[in-house]
C-alpha positions as CSV (number, residue, x, y, z in Angstrom):
1,X,-56.6,-4.8,24.6
2,X,-54.1,-7.5,25.1
3,X,-53.9,-10.5,22.8
4,X,-56.1,-13.1,24.3
5,X,-53.6,-15.9,23.6
6,X,-50.8,-14.6,25.8
7,X,-51.4,-16.1,29.2
8,X,-51.9,-19.7,28.4
9,X,-54.9,-20.2,30.7
10,X,-57.8,-22.3,29.5
11,X,-61.6,-22.0,30.0
12,X,-64.1,-24.8,29.3
13,X,-67.4,-24.0,27.6
14,X,-70.1,-24.2,30.2
15,X,-73.9,-24.9,30.0
16,X,-75.9,-21.7,29.8
17,X,-77.4,-22.4,33.2
18,X,-74.1,-21.8,34.9
19,X,-73.8,-18.3,33.7
20,X,-71.6,-17.1,36.6
21,X,-68.6,-19.2,37.8
22,X,-66.1,-18.8,40.6
23,X,-62.4,-19.5,40.7
24,X,-60.1,-18.7,43.7
25,X,-62.9,-16.8,45.4
26,X,-63.5,-14.5,42.3
27,X,-66.7,-14.4,40.4
28,X,-66.7,-14.3,36.6
29,X,-68.6,-15.2,33.4
30,X,-67.0,-15.8,30.0
31,X,-67.3,-14.4,26.5
32,X,-68.5,-17.9,25.4
33,X,-71.4,-17.8,27.9
34,X,-72.3,-14.3,26.9
35,X,-72.3,-15.3,23.2
36,X,-74.6,-18.2,24.0
37,X,-77.0,-16.2,26.1
38,X,-77.3,-13.3,23.8
39,X,-77.3,-15.4,20.7
40,X,-74.3,-13.8,19.2
41,X,-71.3,-15.2,17.3
42,X,-68.4,-15.6,19.7
43,X,-66.0,-13.8,17.4
44,X,-68.4,-10.8,17.4
45,X,-68.4,-10.8,21.2
46,X,-64.6,-10.8,21.2
47,X,-64.6,-7.9,18.7
48,X,-67.0,-6.0,20.9
49,X,-64.8,-6.5,24.0
50,X,-61.7,-5.4,22.0
51,X,-63.5,-2.3,20.8
52,X,-64.7,-1.1,24.2
53,X,-63.5,2.4,24.9
54,X,-62.6,1.8,28.6
55,X,-59.4,2.8,30.4
56,X,-56.5,0.4,30.6
57,X,-57.0,0.1,34.4
58,X,-60.6,-0.9,34.0
59,X,-59.6,-3.3,31.2
60,X,-57.0,-5.1,33.3
61,X,-59.3,-5.4,36.3
62,X,-62.4,-6.7,34.5
63,X,-61.4,-8.5,31.2
64,X,-59.0,-11.4,31.6
65,X,-57.7,-13.0,28.4
66,X,-57.9,-16.8,28.5
67,X,-58.2,-19.7,26.0
68,X,-60.5,-22.7,25.5
69,X,-60.5,-25.8,23.4
70,X,-62.9,-26.0,20.5
71,X,-64.5,-29.1,19.1
72,X,-61.3,-30.0,17.2
73,X,-59.2,-29.7,20.4
74,X,-57.6,-26.5,19.2
75,X,-57.0,-23.5,21.5
76,X,-59.1,-20.5,20.8
77,X,-59.1,-17.0,22.5
78,X,-61.8,-16.0,25.0
79,X,-62.2,-13.7,28.0
80,X,-63.2,-13.9,31.6
81,X,-65.5,-11.0,32.6
82,X,-66.1,-9.7,36.1
83,X,-69.5,-8.3,37.0
84,X,-68.4,-4.8,36.1
85,X,-66.8,-6.0,32.9
86,X,-70.1,-7.7,31.9
87,X,-72.1,-4.7,32.8
88,X,-69.8,-2.5,30.7
89,X,-70.0,-4.8,27.7
90,X,-73.8,-5.4,28.0
91,X,-74.6,-1.7,27.8
92,X,-74.3,-2.1,24.0
93,X,-76.8,-5.0,23.9
94,X,-80.4,-3.7,23.3
95,X,-83.9,-5.2,23.0
96,X,-86.3,-6.8,25.5
97,X,-84.6,-10.2,25.3
98,X,-81.2,-8.7,25.9
99,X,-82.6,-6.8,28.9
100,X,-84.0,-10.0,30.3
101,X,-80.6,-11.7,30.0
102,X,-78.8,-8.7,31.5
103,X,-81.0,-9.0,34.6
104,X,-80.3,-12.8,34.8
105,X,-76.6,-12.3,34.7
106,X,-76.6,-9.5,37.3
107,X,-78.9,-11.5,39.5
108,X,-76.6,-14.5,39.2
109,X,-73.6,-12.4,40.1
110,X,-75.5,-11.1,43.2
111,X,-76.6,-14.6,44.2
112,X,-73.0,-15.9,43.9
113,X,-71.7,-12.9,45.9
114,X,-74.2,-13.7,48.7
115,X,-73.2,-17.3,48.7
116,X,-69.5,-16.4,48.9
117,X,-70.1,-14.2,51.9
118,X,-72.0,-16.9,53.7
119,X,-69.4,-19.5,52.8
120,X,-66.5,-17.2,54.0
121,X,-68.4,-16.5,57.3
122,X,-68.9,-20.2,57.9
123,X,-65.3,-21.0,57.1
124,X,-64.1,-18.3,59.5
125,X,-66.3,-19.5,62.3
126,X,-65.2,-23.1,61.7
127,X,-61.5,-22.2,61.7
128,X,-61.9,-20.2,64.8
129,X,-63.7,-23.0,66.5
130,X,-61.2,-25.7,65.5
131,X,-58.0,-23.7,66.1
132,X,-58.8,-21.6,69.1
133,X,-58.3,-24.3,71.8
134,X,-54.9,-25.4,70.5
135,X,-53.4,-21.9,70.1
136,X,-51.6,-20.3,73.1
137,X,-52.8,-17.0,74.4
138,X,-51.0,-14.2,72.7
139,X,-51.5,-10.4,72.7
140,X,-53.1,-9.1,69.5
141,X,-50.4,-7.6,67.4
142,X,-50.6,-3.8,66.8
143,X,-52.1,-2.9,63.4
144,X,-48.9,-0.9,62.8
145,X,-47.0,-4.2,62.4
146,X,-49.3,-5.4,59.6
147,X,-49.3,-4.3,56.0
148,X,-52.0,-1.8,55.2
149,X,-55.0,-3.3,53.4
150,X,-56.0,-1.8,50.1
151,X,-59.5,-1.1,49.0
152,X,-61.4,-4.0,47.5
153,X,-63.4,-4.2,44.2
154,X,-66.6,-2.9,45.7
155,X,-65.0,0.1,47.2
156,X,-63.2,0.8,43.9
157,X,-66.5,0.6,42.0
158,X,-68.1,3.0,44.6
159,X,-65.3,5.5,44.2
160,X,-65.3,5.3,40.4
161,X,-69.1,5.8,40.4
162,X,-68.8,9.0,42.6
163,X,-65.8,10.2,40.5
164,X,-67.9,9.9,37.3
165,X,-70.6,12.0,38.9
166,X,-68.0,14.6,39.8
167,X,-66.7,14.6,36.2
168,X,-70.3,15.0,34.9
169,X,-71.2,17.9,37.3
170,X,-67.8,19.6,36.9
171,X,-67.9,19.1,33.1
172,X,-64.6,17.4,33.2
173,X,-63.3,13.9,32.3
174,X,-63.4,10.9,34.6
175,X,-59.6,10.5,34.1
176,X,-59.0,14.1,35.4
177,X,-61.3,13.4,38.4
178,X,-59.3,10.2,39.2
179,X,-56.0,12.2,38.9
180,X,-57.3,14.9,41.3
181,X,-58.3,12.3,43.9
182,X,-54.9,10.5,43.6
183,X,-53.1,13.8,44.1
184,X,-55.1,14.7,47.2
185,X,-54.7,11.2,48.7
186,X,-51.0,11.1,47.8
187,X,-51.2,7.9,45.8
188,X,-50.0,6.9,42.4
189,X,-53.0,4.8,41.5
190,X,-56.5,4.7,42.9
191,X,-56.2,0.9,43.5
192,X,-53.4,1.7,46.0
193,X,-55.8,3.6,48.3
194,X,-55.6,2.1,51.8
195,X,-58.9,0.6,53.0
196,X,-58.8,2.8,56.1
197,X,-58.8,5.9,54.0
198,X,-61.9,4.9,51.9
199,X,-64.3,7.3,53.7
200,X,-61.7,10.1,53.7
201,X,-61.5,9.7,49.9
202,X,-65.3,10.0,49.6
203,X,-65.1,13.2,51.7
204,X,-62.4,14.5,49.3
205,X,-64.7,13.8,46.3
206,X,-67.6,15.5,48.0
207,X,-65.5,18.7,48.5
208,X,-64.9,18.8,44.7
209,X,-68.3,17.5,43.6
210,X,-70.3,20.7,43.9
211,X,-67.4,23.2,43.8
212,X,-68.4,26.2,41.7
213,X,-65.7,27.0,39.1
214,X,-65.7,30.6,37.9
215,X,-63.3,30.1,35.0
216,X,-64.1,27.1,32.9
217,X,-63.0,27.8,29.3
218,X,-63.7,24.4,27.8
219,X,-66.7,22.3,28.7
220,X,-66.6,18.5,28.2
221,X,-70.0,17.3,27.0
222,X,-71.0,13.8,28.3
223,X,-72.0,11.2,25.8
224,X,-74.8,8.7,26.4
225,X,-72.2,6.0,27.0
226,X,-70.5,8.2,29.7
227,X,-73.9,8.9,31.3
228,X,-74.7,5.2,31.4
229,X,-71.3,4.5,33.0
230,X,-72.0,7.3,35.6
231,X,-75.4,5.8,36.3
232,X,-74.0,2.3,36.8
233,X,-71.2,3.7,38.9
234,X,-73.6,5.6,41.2
235,X,-75.7,2.4,41.6
236,X,-72.6,0.6,42.7
237,X,-71.7,3.5,45.0
238,X,-75.1,3.3,46.7
239,X,-74.9,-0.5,46.9
240,X,-71.5,-0.5,48.5
241,X,-72.3,2.2,51.2
242,X,-75.7,0.9,52.2
243,X,-77.7,-2.2,53.1
244,X,-79.7,-2.0,49.8
245,X,-79.2,-4.7,47.2
246,X,-78.4,-3.6,43.6
247,X,-81.7,-5.0,42.4
248,X,-83.5,-2.9,45.0
249,X,-81.7,0.2,43.9
250,X,-82.5,-0.5,40.2
251,X,-86.2,-0.9,41.1
252,X,-86.0,2.5,42.9
253,X,-84.6,4.1,39.8
254,X,-87.2,2.5,37.6
255,X,-90.0,3.7,39.8
256,X,-88.6,7.2,40.0
257,X,-88.1,7.5,36.2
258,X,-91.3,5.6,35.2
259,X,-89.5,2.9,33.2
260,X,-89.2,-0.9,33.5
261,X,-85.5,-1.3,32.5
262,X,-82.4,0.8,32.1
263,X,-82.6,0.2,28.3
264,X,-85.6,2.5,28.2
265,X,-83.4,5.4,29.3
266,X,-82.4,6.3,25.8
267,X,-81.7,10.1,25.9
268,X,-79.2,12.2,27.7
269,X,-82.1,13.8,29.6
270,X,-83.5,10.5,30.7
271,X,-80.0,9.3,31.9
272,X,-79.3,12.5,33.7
273,X,-82.7,12.2,35.5
274,X,-81.9,8.7,36.5
275,X,-78.4,9.8,37.9
276,X,-80.1,12.5,40.0
277,X,-82.7,9.9,41.2
278,X,-79.8,7.7,42.5
279,X,-78.1,10.6,44.2
280,X,-81.4,11.7,45.7
281,X,-82.2,8.2,46.9
282,X,-78.8,7.7,48.4
283,X,-78.9,11.1,50.2
284,X,-82.4,10.5,51.6
285,X,-82.2,6.8,52.5
286,X,-78.6,6.0,53.2
287,X,-76.3,9.1,53.6
288,X,-78.0,10.5,56.8
289,X,-77.8,7.3,58.8
290,X,-74.9,5.1,57.7
291,X,-71.6,7.0,57.4
292,X,-72.0,10.7,58.2
């Protein structure tokens, strides 16, 4: 992971009530807030982040090195964490108290996201109301004269979740699944996928997802960490492609698996059962009416 002193940005220590912040329209929490909430030494949280076995792409998208001033006025390293970054880090925090704080953080992220959507909708409506009378009538420019929009963070999380399921079922690595999709979509990196081809990419993954391979000489066994990433990825996938909130999807998984929190899914068997529950729920409650 990059040295957290390199970019010169600063972050101010915040009261624990403000566990999710927003800057330039992007939601985040910080390693300082995580340390306070989970009652950990900040240096230990930094070490945990630096030791995470995630891809460079995921690292760059979800862990931003920053700095803050300590009580002496000296600059110290810290990180800004996105929702996905926090979820990845918090997988390693166990216990009932930790589970409670995980839910609080995720609920705060969801609440902030809803508030942002409302705010953006109001701003768009206000802008249209204020500017429309003064603007001359002009024909709407063809979309071919505008740059193609790339997929956003939610679409990226959805694709990664489905790709992790593909890797699990095909007994392959997530990196290989990503590479296959990029080749089929003719892109160098998954973040370059045009927004208009999002559903085409999902169809491409579906075609590989349940493909029966006759010659598979080397099987890649999934660890509990990989299974947890797959489960979280599938929850994000269902959330992105449906009207269900993430908290509702989690409740569905809890009820199907007979648990009260994801921390109770301690074995590979339990996690695989939960992954199948998410896939079954998405297929029965969202797949048939929303997109296909």
